VOMAR-269899 format. One record per residue: residue in one letter; y, z, x of N, C-alpha, C in turn. Coordinates in steps of 0.001 Angstrom, whole numbers, plus 500000, padded with zeros to 6 digits. Atoms other than C-alpha are relative to their C-alpha. Layout:
N
type: A n.Y: Y n.Z: Z n.X: X ca.Y: Y ca.Z: Z ca.X: X c.Y: Y c.Z: Z c.X: X
...
END
This chain:
157
type: M n.Y: 499192 n.Z: 498852 n.X: 500377 ca.Y: 646288 ca.Z: 710793 ca.X: 252732 c.Y: 499539 c.Z: 500524 c.X: 498653
type: T n.Y: 500376 n.Z: 499344 n.X: 501240 ca.Y: 645323 ca.Z: 713257 ca.X: 250040 c.Y: 501257 c.Z: 500414 c.X: 499255
type: V n.Y: 498881 n.Z: 499583 n.X: 500845 ca.Y: 647741 ca.Z: 713755 ca.X: 247163 c.Y: 499449 c.Z: 500699 c.X: 498772
type: T n.Y: 500323 n.Z: 499312 n.X: 501240 ca.Y: 647731 ca.Z: 715920 ca.X: 244077 c.Y: 500916 c.Z: 499472 c.X: 498919
type: I n.Y: 499213 n.Z: 500404 n.X: 501166 ca.Y: 648876 ca.Z: 714704 ca.X: 240675 c.Y: 499922 c.Z: 501129 c.X: 498996
type: R n.Y: 499958 n.Z: 498859 n.X: 500915 ca.Y: 650008 ca.Z: 717425 ca.X: 238299 c.Y: 501244 c.Z: 499906 c.X: 499131
type: P n.Y: 498798 n.Z: 499966 n.X: 500833 ca.Y: 652451 ca.Z: 718067 ca.X: 235462 c.Y: 501141 c.Z: 500739 c.X: 500700
type: A n.Y: 498814 n.Z: 499316 n.X: 499465 ca.Y: 655984 ca.Z: 719071 ca.X: 236429 c.Y: 500134 c.Z: 501370 c.X: 499362
type: D n.Y: 499614 n.Z: 498712 n.X: 500570 ca.Y: 657023 ca.Z: 722681 ca.X: 235991 c.Y: 501417 c.Z: 500335 c.X: 500489
type: R n.Y: 498591 n.Z: 499664 n.X: 499705 ca.Y: 660404 ca.Z: 724414 ca.X: 236260 c.Y: 500300 c.Z: 500120 c.X: 501492
type: R n.Y: 499779 n.Z: 499864 n.X: 498547 ca.Y: 659952 ca.Z: 725072 ca.X: 239984 c.Y: 500248 c.Z: 498649 c.X: 500667
type: D n.Y: 499883 n.Z: 501339 n.X: 499433 ca.Y: 660017 ca.Z: 721291 ca.X: 240532 c.Y: 501355 c.Z: 499343 c.X: 499751
type: V n.Y: 498757 n.Z: 500640 n.X: 500434 ca.Y: 663485 ca.Z: 720634 ca.X: 239107 c.Y: 500793 c.Z: 499453 c.X: 501188
type: M n.Y: 499202 n.Z: 500462 n.X: 498867 ca.Y: 665301 ca.Z: 720419 ca.X: 242463 c.Y: 499320 c.Z: 498835 c.X: 500720
type: A n.Y: 500720 n.Z: 501080 n.X: 499313 ca.Y: 662600 ca.Z: 718264 ca.X: 244073 c.Y: 500050 c.Z: 498704 c.X: 499197
type: V n.Y: 499895 n.Z: 501201 n.X: 500840 ca.Y: 662655 ca.Z: 715862 ca.X: 241112 c.Y: 501411 c.Z: 499438 c.X: 500093
type: A n.Y: 498615 n.Z: 500460 n.X: 499881 ca.Y: 666458 ca.Z: 715698 ca.X: 241268 c.Y: 500227 c.Z: 499295 c.X: 501332
type: E n.Y: 499867 n.Z: 500649 n.X: 498692 ca.Y: 666228 ca.Z: 714852 ca.X: 244968 c.Y: 499266 c.Z: 498667 c.X: 500030
type: L n.Y: 500748 n.Z: 501250 n.X: 500032 ca.Y: 663557 ca.Z: 712196 ca.X: 244356 c.Y: 500734 c.Z: 498940 c.X: 499183
type: I n.Y: 499255 n.Z: 500965 n.X: 500811 ca.Y: 665769 ca.Z: 710585 ca.X: 241714 c.Y: 501010 c.Z: 499234 c.X: 500850
type: E n.Y: 499096 n.Z: 500726 n.X: 499109 ca.Y: 668288 ca.Z: 709742 ca.X: 244434 c.Y: 499240 c.Z: 498900 c.X: 500743
type: E n.Y: 500821 n.Z: 501000 n.X: 499316 ca.Y: 665523 ca.Z: 707956 ca.X: 246349 c.Y: 499678 c.Z: 498833 c.X: 499059
type: I n.Y: 500309 n.Z: 501034 n.X: 500989 ca.Y: 664552 ca.Z: 706074 ca.X: 243176 c.Y: 501235 c.Z: 499136 c.X: 499734
type: E n.Y: 498764 n.Z: 500749 n.X: 500253 ca.Y: 668169 ca.Z: 705093 ca.X: 242475 c.Y: 500309 c.Z: 499056 c.X: 501158
type: R n.Y: 499745 n.Z: 500856 n.X: 498829 ca.Y: 668581 ca.Z: 703768 ca.X: 246027 c.Y: 498978 c.Z: 498861 c.X: 500066
type: F n.Y: 501024 n.Z: 501040 n.X: 500041 ca.Y: 665292 ca.Z: 701857 ca.X: 245673 c.Y: 500433 c.Z: 498873 c.X: 499067
type: Y n.Y: 499546 n.Z: 500996 n.X: 500968 ca.Y: 666781 ca.Z: 700084 ca.X: 242648 c.Y: 501361 c.Z: 499411 c.X: 500348
type: G n.Y: 498776 n.Z: 500629 n.X: 499523 ca.Y: 669949 ca.Z: 699265 ca.X: 244601 c.Y: 501279 c.Z: 500727 c.X: 499679
type: S n.Y: 498774 n.Z: 499264 n.X: 500313 ca.Y: 672387 ca.Z: 701914 ca.X: 243398 c.Y: 500681 c.Z: 500466 c.X: 501282
type: T n.Y: 499222 n.Z: 499491 n.X: 498867 ca.Y: 675163 ca.Z: 702789 ca.X: 245814 c.Y: 500839 c.Z: 501200 c.X: 499589
type: E n.Y: 499284 n.Z: 498836 n.X: 500511 ca.Y: 676954 ca.Z: 705312 ca.X: 243589 c.Y: 498969 c.Z: 500954 c.X: 499413
type: I n.Y: 501028 n.Z: 499045 n.X: 500398 ca.Y: 674687 ca.Z: 708319 ca.X: 243300 c.Y: 500659 c.Z: 501227 c.X: 499387
type: Q n.Y: 499516 n.Z: 498811 n.X: 500701 ca.Y: 675312 ca.Z: 711148 ca.X: 240855 c.Y: 499841 c.Z: 501225 c.X: 500912
type: P n.Y: 500121 n.Z: 498787 n.X: 499179 ca.Y: 675992 ca.Z: 714505 ca.X: 242572 c.Y: 498711 c.Z: 500770 c.X: 499677
type: L n.Y: 501284 n.Z: 499310 n.X: 500117 ca.Y: 672860 ca.Z: 716578 ca.X: 243164 c.Y: 500023 c.Z: 501076 c.X: 498922
type: D n.Y: 499940 n.Z: 498948 n.X: 501019 ca.Y: 674003 ca.Z: 719492 ca.X: 240959 c.Y: 499914 c.Z: 499421 c.X: 498588
type: E n.Y: 500068 n.Z: 500648 n.X: 501316 ca.Y: 674496 ca.Z: 717129 ca.X: 238002 c.Y: 498584 c.Z: 499489 c.X: 499726
type: R n.Y: 501375 n.Z: 500487 n.X: 500166 ca.Y: 671104 ca.Z: 715509 ca.X: 238573 c.Y: 499052 c.Z: 501148 c.X: 499706
type: R n.Y: 500859 n.Z: 498844 n.X: 500219 ca.Y: 669428 ca.Z: 718914 ca.X: 238801 c.Y: 500121 c.Z: 500520 c.X: 498578
type: S n.Y: 499757 n.Z: 499521 n.X: 501359 ca.Y: 671023 ca.Z: 720028 ca.X: 235552 c.Y: 499386 c.Z: 499053 c.X: 498966
type: Q n.Y: 500551 n.Z: 500962 n.X: 500951 ca.Y: 670005 ca.Z: 716827 ca.X: 233773 c.Y: 498479 c.Z: 499979 c.X: 500020
type: V n.Y: 501468 n.Z: 499930 n.X: 499914 ca.Y: 666430 ca.Z: 717023 ca.X: 235061 c.Y: 499497 c.Z: 501221 c.X: 499250
type: E n.Y: 500429 n.Z: 498776 n.X: 500672 ca.Y: 666140 ca.Z: 720605 ca.X: 233853 c.Y: 500088 c.Z: 499855 c.X: 498485
type: E n.Y: 499827 n.Z: 500191 n.X: 501442 ca.Y: 667488 ca.Z: 719726 ca.X: 230414 c.Y: 498985 c.Z: 498999 c.X: 499451
type: A n.Y: 500901 n.Z: 501048 n.X: 500489 ca.Y: 665371 ca.Z: 716576 ca.X: 230088 c.Y: 498548 c.Z: 500475 c.X: 499950
type: L n.Y: 501409 n.Z: 499614 n.X: 499931 ca.Y: 662071 ca.Z: 718128 ca.X: 231146 c.Y: 499690 c.Z: 501350 c.X: 499365
type: F n.Y: 500290 n.Z: 498637 n.X: 500444 ca.Y: 662489 ca.Z: 721744 ca.X: 230013 c.Y: 500976 c.Z: 500523 c.X: 498956
type: G n.Y: 499080 n.Z: 499599 n.X: 501055 ca.Y: 665211 ca.Z: 721786 ca.X: 227364 c.Y: 499238 c.Z: 500279 c.X: 498714
type: S n.Y: 500618 n.Z: 499695 n.X: 501286 ca.Y: 664583 ca.Z: 722709 ca.X: 223761 c.Y: 500585 c.Z: 499078 c.X: 498930
type: P n.Y: 501316 n.Z: 500413 n.X: 499512 ca.Y: 663152 ca.Z: 720333 ca.X: 222813 c.Y: 500135 c.Z: 499172 c.X: 501277
type: P n.Y: 499951 n.Z: 500864 n.X: 498817 ca.Y: 662272 ca.Z: 718542 ca.X: 226063 c.Y: 500105 c.Z: 498538 c.X: 499565
type: L n.Y: 499838 n.Z: 501427 n.X: 500300 ca.Y: 663233 ca.Z: 714871 ca.X: 226123 c.Y: 498877 c.Z: 499168 c.X: 500603
type: A n.Y: 501024 n.Z: 500758 n.X: 499292 ca.Y: 660439 ca.Z: 713792 ca.X: 228473 c.Y: 499045 c.Z: 500967 c.X: 500687
type: S n.Y: 500960 n.Z: 499279 n.X: 499175 ca.Y: 657462 ca.Z: 714910 ca.X: 230514 c.Y: 499829 c.Z: 499220 c.X: 501286
type: A n.Y: 500196 n.Z: 500684 n.X: 498729 ca.Y: 656562 ca.Z: 714098 ca.X: 234089 c.Y: 498710 c.Z: 500444 c.X: 500664
type: L n.Y: 501093 n.Z: 499735 n.X: 499080 ca.Y: 653499 ca.Z: 713847 ca.X: 236250 c.Y: 500574 c.Z: 499824 c.X: 501393
type: L n.Y: 499462 n.Z: 500051 n.X: 498652 ca.Y: 654313 ca.Z: 714550 ca.X: 239884 c.Y: 498888 c.Z: 499751 c.X: 501001
type: V n.Y: 500922 n.Z: 500252 n.X: 498897 ca.Y: 652631 ca.Z: 713348 ca.X: 243057 c.Y: 500491 c.Z: 500819 c.X: 501183
type: Q n.Y: 499672 n.Z: 499117 n.X: 498882 ca.Y: 652582 ca.Z: 715921 ca.X: 245842 c.Y: 499082 c.Z: 499660 c.X: 501167
type: D n.Y: 500821 n.Z: 500281 n.X: 498827 ca.Y: 651428 ca.Z: 715188 ca.X: 249383 c.Y: 499409 c.Z: 501294 c.X: 500562
type: E n.Y: 500684 n.Z: 498841 n.X: 499411 ca.Y: 649414 ca.Z: 717525 ca.X: 251620 c.Y: 500965 c.Z: 501086 c.X: 500458
type: A n.Y: 498996 n.Z: 499035 n.X: 499550 ca.Y: 652623 ca.Z: 719180 ca.X: 252891 c.Y: 500727 c.Z: 500660 c.X: 498830
type: G n.Y: 499339 n.Z: 499442 n.X: 501173 ca.Y: 653713 ca.Z: 719960 ca.X: 249323 c.Y: 501258 c.Z: 499257 c.X: 499603
type: D n.Y: 498805 n.Z: 500778 n.X: 500325 ca.Y: 656465 ca.Z: 717311 ca.X: 249279 c.Y: 499736 c.Z: 499089 c.X: 498813
type: L n.Y: 500080 n.Z: 500899 n.X: 501144 ca.Y: 657132 ca.Z: 715330 ca.X: 246123 c.Y: 500163 c.Z: 498566 c.X: 500490
type: V n.Y: 499988 n.Z: 501368 n.X: 499479 ca.Y: 656317 ca.Z: 711679 ca.X: 246870 c.Y: 499852 c.Z: 498947 c.X: 498907
type: G n.Y: 500100 n.Z: 500950 n.X: 501103 ca.Y: 656055 ca.Z: 710095 ca.X: 243432 c.Y: 500013 c.Z: 500716 c.X: 498671
type: L n.Y: 500004 n.Z: 499429 n.X: 501343 ca.Y: 656230 ca.Z: 710576 ca.X: 239709 c.Y: 499769 c.Z: 498938 c.X: 498954
type: A n.Y: 500062 n.Z: 500816 n.X: 501204 ca.Y: 655566 ca.Z: 709156 ca.X: 236291 c.Y: 500691 c.Z: 500811 c.X: 498911
type: V n.Y: 499241 n.Z: 499330 n.X: 501049 ca.Y: 658071 ca.Z: 710090 ca.X: 233577 c.Y: 499706 c.Z: 499279 c.X: 498683
type: Y n.Y: 500413 n.Z: 500605 n.X: 501263 ca.Y: 657045 ca.Z: 709532 ca.X: 229973 c.Y: 500447 c.Z: 500850 c.X: 498816
type: S n.Y: 499719 n.Z: 499343 n.X: 501273 ca.Y: 657750 ca.Z: 710407 ca.X: 226356 c.Y: 499037 c.Z: 499441 c.X: 498968
type: F n.Y: 500769 n.Z: 500516 n.X: 501124 ca.Y: 655828 ca.Z: 710073 ca.X: 223139 c.Y: 500987 c.Z: 499473 c.X: 498966
type: L n.Y: 499132 n.Z: 500653 n.X: 500981 ca.Y: 657388 ca.Z: 707710 ca.X: 220595 c.Y: 499241 c.Z: 499801 c.X: 498699
type: W n.Y: 500570 n.Z: 500251 n.X: 501312 ca.Y: 656797 ca.Z: 707382 ca.X: 216899 c.Y: 501010 c.Z: 499223 c.X: 499187
type: P n.Y: 501352 n.Z: 500498 n.X: 500194 ca.Y: 656076 ca.Z: 705160 ca.X: 215085 c.Y: 499681 c.Z: 498879 c.X: 500985
type: A n.Y: 500482 n.Z: 501165 n.X: 499243 ca.Y: 654005 ca.Z: 702675 ca.X: 217032 c.Y: 499423 c.Z: 499060 c.X: 498947
type: A n.Y: 500633 n.Z: 500828 n.X: 501032 ca.Y: 651518 ca.Z: 700703 ca.X: 214940 c.Y: 499700 c.Z: 500885 c.X: 498801
type: G n.Y: 500216 n.Z: 499186 n.X: 501191 ca.Y: 651484 ca.Z: 702012 ca.X: 211381 c.Y: 500671 c.Z: 501343 c.X: 500168
type: S n.Y: 499422 n.Z: 498672 n.X: 499835 ca.Y: 651976 ca.Z: 705751 ca.X: 211578 c.Y: 499551 c.Z: 500655 c.X: 501302
type: S n.Y: 500424 n.Z: 499438 n.X: 498720 ca.Y: 650500 ca.Z: 706200 ca.X: 215049 c.Y: 501198 c.Z: 500109 c.X: 500939
type: H n.Y: 498930 n.Z: 499917 n.X: 499012 ca.Y: 652560 ca.Z: 706970 ca.X: 218126 c.Y: 499493 c.Z: 499470 c.X: 501336
type: S n.Y: 500354 n.Z: 500553 n.X: 498702 ca.Y: 652623 ca.Z: 705751 ca.X: 221702 c.Y: 500555 c.Z: 500879 c.X: 501113
type: L n.Y: 499462 n.Z: 499395 n.X: 498794 ca.Y: 653097 ca.Z: 707134 ca.X: 225166 c.Y: 500834 c.Z: 498909 c.X: 500664
type: F n.Y: 499118 n.Z: 500974 n.X: 499367 ca.Y: 656097 ca.Z: 705345 ca.X: 226673 c.Y: 500303 c.Z: 500458 c.X: 501417
type: L n.Y: 499748 n.Z: 499738 n.X: 498589 ca.Y: 656246 ca.Z: 705267 ca.X: 230455 c.Y: 501381 c.Z: 499475 c.X: 500349
type: K n.Y: 498638 n.Z: 500389 n.X: 499657 ca.Y: 659879 ca.Z: 705245 ca.X: 231531 c.Y: 500152 c.Z: 499697 c.X: 501478
type: E n.Y: 499842 n.Z: 500192 n.X: 498553 ca.Y: 659526 ca.Z: 705519 ca.X: 235298 c.Y: 498690 c.Z: 500290 c.X: 500703
type: L n.Y: 501142 n.Z: 499801 n.X: 499120 ca.Y: 656649 ca.Z: 705081 ca.X: 237720 c.Y: 500507 c.Z: 499705 c.X: 501404
type: Y n.Y: 499475 n.Z: 500167 n.X: 498646 ca.Y: 657563 ca.Z: 705594 ca.X: 241360 c.Y: 499089 c.Z: 500696 c.X: 500995
type: V n.Y: 500730 n.Z: 499445 n.X: 498867 ca.Y: 655615 ca.Z: 706128 ca.X: 244556 c.Y: 500786 c.Z: 499622 c.X: 501247
type: R n.Y: 499262 n.Z: 500233 n.X: 498754 ca.Y: 657377 ca.Z: 706482 ca.X: 247896 c.Y: 499403 c.Z: 498800 c.X: 500748
type: S n.Y: 500431 n.Z: 501262 n.X: 499389 ca.Y: 657207 ca.Z: 703211 ca.X: 249834 c.Y: 498912 c.Z: 500188 c.X: 501057
type: T n.Y: 500991 n.Z: 499775 n.X: 498944 ca.Y: 655160 ca.Z: 704705 ca.X: 252701 c.Y: 498611 c.Z: 500288 c.X: 499448
type: L n.Y: 501291 n.Z: 499663 n.X: 500607 ca.Y: 652387 ca.Z: 705642 ca.X: 250245 c.Y: 499511 c.Z: 498944 c.X: 499014
type: R n.Y: 500439 n.Z: 501053 n.X: 500922 ca.Y: 652201 ca.Z: 702446 ca.X: 248203 c.Y: 498767 c.Z: 499302 c.X: 500561
type: R n.Y: 501230 n.Z: 500728 n.X: 499671 ca.Y: 648987 ca.Z: 700439 ca.X: 248187 c.Y: 498881 c.Z: 500926 c.X: 500500
type: H n.Y: 501057 n.Z: 499031 n.X: 499698 ca.Y: 646873 ca.Z: 703596 ca.X: 248523 c.Y: 499322 c.Z: 500501 c.X: 498722
type: G n.Y: 500652 n.Z: 499630 n.X: 501252 ca.Y: 645810 ca.Z: 703801 ca.X: 244866 c.Y: 500694 c.Z: 501094 c.X: 499219
type: I n.Y: 499313 n.Z: 498900 n.X: 500690 ca.Y: 648343 ca.Z: 706461 ca.X: 243872 c.Y: 500570 c.Z: 499533 c.X: 498663
type: G n.Y: 499475 n.Z: 500535 n.X: 501256 ca.Y: 650057 ca.Z: 704294 ca.X: 241260 c.Y: 498894 c.Z: 499782 c.X: 498982
type: A n.Y: 501142 n.Z: 500197 n.X: 500899 ca.Y: 646668 ca.Z: 703381 ca.X: 239807 c.Y: 499519 c.Z: 501342 c.X: 499452
type: R n.Y: 500397 n.Z: 498665 n.X: 500467 ca.Y: 645778 ca.Z: 707087 ca.X: 239634 c.Y: 500982 c.Z: 500521 c.X: 498949
type: L n.Y: 499007 n.Z: 499587 n.X: 500999 ca.Y: 649046 ca.Z: 707792 ca.X: 237797 c.Y: 499760 c.Z: 499280 c.X: 498671
type: M n.Y: 500259 n.Z: 500744 n.X: 501237 ca.Y: 648278 ca.Z: 705033 ca.X: 235293 c.Y: 498745 c.Z: 500525 c.X: 499308
type: D n.Y: 501206 n.Z: 499412 n.X: 500597 ca.Y: 644788 ca.Z: 706498 ca.X: 234772 c.Y: 500312 c.Z: 501333 c.X: 499327
type: E n.Y: 499612 n.Z: 498706 n.X: 500578 ca.Y: 646315 ca.Z: 709945 ca.X: 234166 c.Y: 500775 c.Z: 499801 c.X: 498696
type: L n.Y: 499230 n.Z: 500277 n.X: 501217 ca.Y: 648756 ca.Z: 708488 ca.X: 231625 c.Y: 499088 c.Z: 499533 c.X: 498879
type: R n.Y: 500956 n.Z: 500463 n.X: 501011 ca.Y: 645940 ca.Z: 706704 ca.X: 229829 c.Y: 499209 c.Z: 501181 c.X: 499449
type: A n.Y: 500752 n.Z: 498823 n.X: 500439 ca.Y: 643979 ca.Z: 709973 ca.X: 229717 c.Y: 500846 c.Z: 500890 c.X: 499091
type: L n.Y: 499107 n.Z: 499201 n.X: 500852 ca.Y: 647002 ca.Z: 711842 ca.X: 228300 c.Y: 500134 c.Z: 499374 c.X: 498624
type: A n.Y: 499854 n.Z: 500689 n.X: 501285 ca.Y: 647452 ca.Z: 709209 ca.X: 225597 c.Y: 498712 c.Z: 500092 c.X: 499187
type: T n.Y: 501294 n.Z: 499957 n.X: 500686 ca.Y: 643749 ca.Z: 709149 ca.X: 224749 c.Y: 499708 c.Z: 501388 c.X: 499437
type: A n.Y: 500272 n.Z: 498623 n.X: 500432 ca.Y: 643597 ca.Z: 712941 ca.X: 224489 c.Y: 500902 c.Z: 500444 c.X: 498858
type: R n.Y: 499054 n.Z: 499593 n.X: 501040 ca.Y: 646523 ca.Z: 713095 ca.X: 222063 c.Y: 499643 c.Z: 499316 c.X: 498683
type: P n.Y: 500367 n.Z: 500600 n.X: 501285 ca.Y: 645412 ca.Z: 712573 ca.X: 218454 c.Y: 501144 c.Z: 499144 c.X: 499441
type: G n.Y: 499018 n.Z: 500895 n.X: 500605 ca.Y: 647199 ca.Z: 709632 ca.X: 216833 c.Y: 500748 c.Z: 499120 c.X: 500981
type: C n.Y: 499313 n.Z: 500829 n.X: 499003 ca.Y: 648379 ca.Z: 708087 ca.X: 220095 c.Y: 499189 c.Z: 498728 c.X: 500197
type: G n.Y: 500734 n.Z: 501258 n.X: 500017 ca.Y: 647408 ca.Z: 704438 ca.X: 219870 c.Y: 500214 c.Z: 499093 c.X: 501185
type: R n.Y: 499740 n.Z: 500916 n.X: 498894 ca.Y: 648863 ca.Z: 702924 ca.X: 223032 c.Y: 500880 c.Z: 500633 c.X: 501063
type: V n.Y: 499074 n.Z: 499691 n.X: 498921 ca.Y: 650676 ca.Z: 703234 ca.X: 226340 c.Y: 500849 c.Z: 498751 c.X: 500186
type: E n.Y: 499086 n.Z: 501132 n.X: 499839 ca.Y: 653740 ca.Z: 701031 ca.X: 226747 c.Y: 500972 c.Z: 500292 c.X: 501127
type: W n.Y: 498987 n.Z: 499877 n.X: 498948 ca.Y: 656213 ca.Z: 700388 ca.X: 229556 c.Y: 500652 c.Z: 498664 c.X: 500218
type: M n.Y: 499273 n.Z: 501221 n.X: 499660 ca.Y: 658649 ca.Z: 697834 ca.X: 230891 c.Y: 500230 c.Z: 499985 c.X: 501505
type: T n.Y: 499513 n.Z: 500133 n.X: 498641 ca.Y: 659622 ca.Z: 696502 ca.X: 234268 c.Y: 500969 c.Z: 498832 c.X: 500018
type: D n.Y: 499052 n.Z: 501105 n.X: 499886 ca.Y: 662396 ca.Z: 694192 ca.X: 235378 c.Y: 499265 c.Z: 498715 c.X: 500357
type: R n.Y: 500623 n.Z: 501298 n.X: 499713 ca.Y: 661502 ca.Z: 690507 ca.X: 235461 c.Y: 500008 c.Z: 499685 c.X: 501492
type: D n.Y: 499907 n.Z: 500317 n.X: 498575 ca.Y: 662655 ca.Z: 690317 ca.X: 239072 c.Y: 499305 c.Z: 501022 c.X: 500899
type: N n.Y: 500760 n.Z: 499030 n.X: 499211 ca.Y: 660528 ca.Z: 693307 ca.X: 240179 c.Y: 498580 c.Z: 499451 c.X: 500171
type: L n.Y: 501264 n.Z: 500719 n.X: 499826 ca.Y: 657727 ca.Z: 691087 ca.X: 241429 c.Y: 498881 c.Z: 500908 c.X: 500504
type: D n.Y: 501023 n.Z: 499067 n.X: 499516 ca.Y: 655925 ca.Z: 693910 ca.X: 243244 c.Y: 499411 c.Z: 500810 c.X: 498852
type: A n.Y: 500497 n.Z: 499225 n.X: 501145 ca.Y: 655686 ca.Z: 695991 ca.X: 240070 c.Y: 499152 c.Z: 499126 c.X: 499092
type: R n.Y: 500762 n.Z: 500895 n.X: 500865 ca.Y: 654532 ca.Z: 693009 ca.X: 238043 c.Y: 498630 c.Z: 499690 c.X: 500602
type: A n.Y: 501277 n.Z: 500261 n.X: 499336 ca.Y: 651846 ca.Z: 692222 ca.X: 240623 c.Y: 499096 c.Z: 501235 c.X: 499942
type: F n.Y: 500771 n.Z: 498752 n.X: 500083 ca.Y: 650770 ca.Z: 695883 ca.X: 240648 c.Y: 499341 c.Z: 500126 c.X: 498634
type: Y n.Y: 500559 n.Z: 499857 n.X: 501334 ca.Y: 650312 ca.Z: 695970 ca.X: 236870 c.Y: 498933 c.Z: 498937 c.X: 499728
type: R n.Y: 501024 n.Z: 501046 n.X: 500158 ca.Y: 648458 ca.Z: 692634 ca.X: 236903 c.Y: 498729 c.Z: 500373 c.X: 500756
type: S n.Y: 501179 n.Z: 499626 n.X: 499211 ca.Y: 646154 ca.Z: 693993 ca.X: 239641 c.Y: 499145 c.Z: 501038 c.X: 499277
type: L n.Y: 500735 n.Z: 499010 n.X: 500792 ca.Y: 645173 ca.Z: 696771 ca.X: 237223 c.Y: 499435 c.Z: 499401 c.X: 498717
type: G n.Y: 500539 n.Z: 500675 n.X: 501168 ca.Y: 644328 ca.Z: 694202 ca.X: 234568 c.Y: 500904 c.Z: 500002 c.X: 498786
type: F n.Y: 499072 n.Z: 499968 n.X: 501122 ca.Y: 647408 ca.Z: 694644 ca.X: 232386 c.Y: 500716 c.Z: 498661 c.X: 499869
type: A n.Y: 499319 n.Z: 501259 n.X: 500269 ca.Y: 648844 ca.Z: 691528 ca.X: 230782 c.Y: 501438 c.Z: 500278 c.X: 499578
type: E n.Y: 498607 n.Z: 499877 n.X: 500434 ca.Y: 652557 ca.Z: 691027 ca.X: 230299 c.Y: 500103 c.Z: 499596 c.X: 498541
type: F n.Y: 499793 n.Z: 500255 n.X: 501416 ca.Y: 653672 ca.Z: 691114 ca.X: 226703 c.Y: 501354 c.Z: 499311 c.X: 499846
type: E n.Y: 498769 n.Z: 500784 n.X: 500097 ca.Y: 656244 ca.Z: 688448 ca.X: 225942 c.Y: 500677 c.Z: 500131 c.X: 498638
type: G n.Y: 499532 n.Z: 499983 n.X: 501372 ca.Y: 656895 ca.Z: 689442 ca.X: 222334 c.Y: 501246 c.Z: 500810 c.X: 499708
type: K n.Y: 498859 n.Z: 499133 n.X: 500272 ca.Y: 659852 ca.Z: 691806 ca.X: 222733 c.Y: 501212 c.Z: 499588 c.X: 500833
type: I n.Y: 498737 n.Z: 500138 n.X: 499277 ca.Y: 663473 ca.Z: 691507 ca.X: 223737 c.Y: 500618 c.Z: 501391 c.X: 500024
type: V n.Y: 499452 n.Z: 498654 n.X: 499844 ca.Y: 665076 ca.Z: 694682 ca.X: 225074 c.Y: 501510 c.Z: 499951 c.X: 499812
type: Y n.Y: 498558 n.Z: 499826 n.X: 500200 ca.Y: 668536 ca.Z: 695718 ca.X: 223886 c.Y: 500399 c.Z: 501349 c.X: 500552
type: R n.Y: 499510 n.Z: 498729 n.X: 499467 ca.Y: 670673 ca.Z: 698449 ca.X: 225367 c.Y: 501446 c.Z: 500188 c.X: 499551
type: L n.Y: 498646 n.Z: 499616 n.X: 500353 ca.Y: 673780 ca.Z: 700214 ca.X: 224100 c.Y: 500380 c.Z: 501188 c.X: 500843
type: D n.Y: 499527 n.Z: 498887 n.X: 499199 ca.Y: 675603 ca.Z: 702349 ca.X: 226641 c.Y: 500980 c.Z: 500808 c.X: 499170
type: T n.Y: 499149 n.Z: 499171 n.X: 500855 ca.Y: 677167 ca.Z: 705273 ca.X: 224781 c.Y: 501181 c.Z: 500581 c.X: 500735
type: D n.Y: 498886 n.Z: 499415 n.X: 499257 ca.Y: 679501 ca.Z: 706331 ca.X: 227593 c.Y: 501171 c.Z: 499033 c.X: 500154
type: T n.Y: 498894 n.Z: 500964 n.X: 499969 ca.Y: 681661 ca.Z: 703178 ca.X: 227267 c.Y: 500318 c.Z: 499574 c.X: 498577
type: R n.Y: 499597 n.Z: 500398 n.X: 501371 ca.Y: 683601 ca.Z: 702079 ca.X: 224223 c.Y: 500496 c.Z: 498588 c.X: 500001
END
């Protein structure tokens, strides 16, 4: 199957919002945010002023959205440099193991390399996501054990 990887644009907002439901279900969510809310949040996140994130989209031959990589640039990383932080990498299950995820990682590396001052690409995955961990190892990436992740939910008091 031939796919195209390209940056998201405003015309993609609804398709990204729809794909997010698929991603949420993949991770086991049973309570899914209404589509209108997701669409609004995608538009604000990717195209607000300023945008909160960027996305590379994977489109199949029929023009359907079948994967994405969502990322942001963070500062500081080492010293005064910055990093590209990959928040979400997703490829529809029927297209996995066809090199699409590897192509997305190559595109992210190219984006980071092309940006002056960007010293690294970083991401996380859940410890129990054995498929993702195996995928990253297959690309030659080593797991970094030096960090502990904290999270503060702002919608609960």
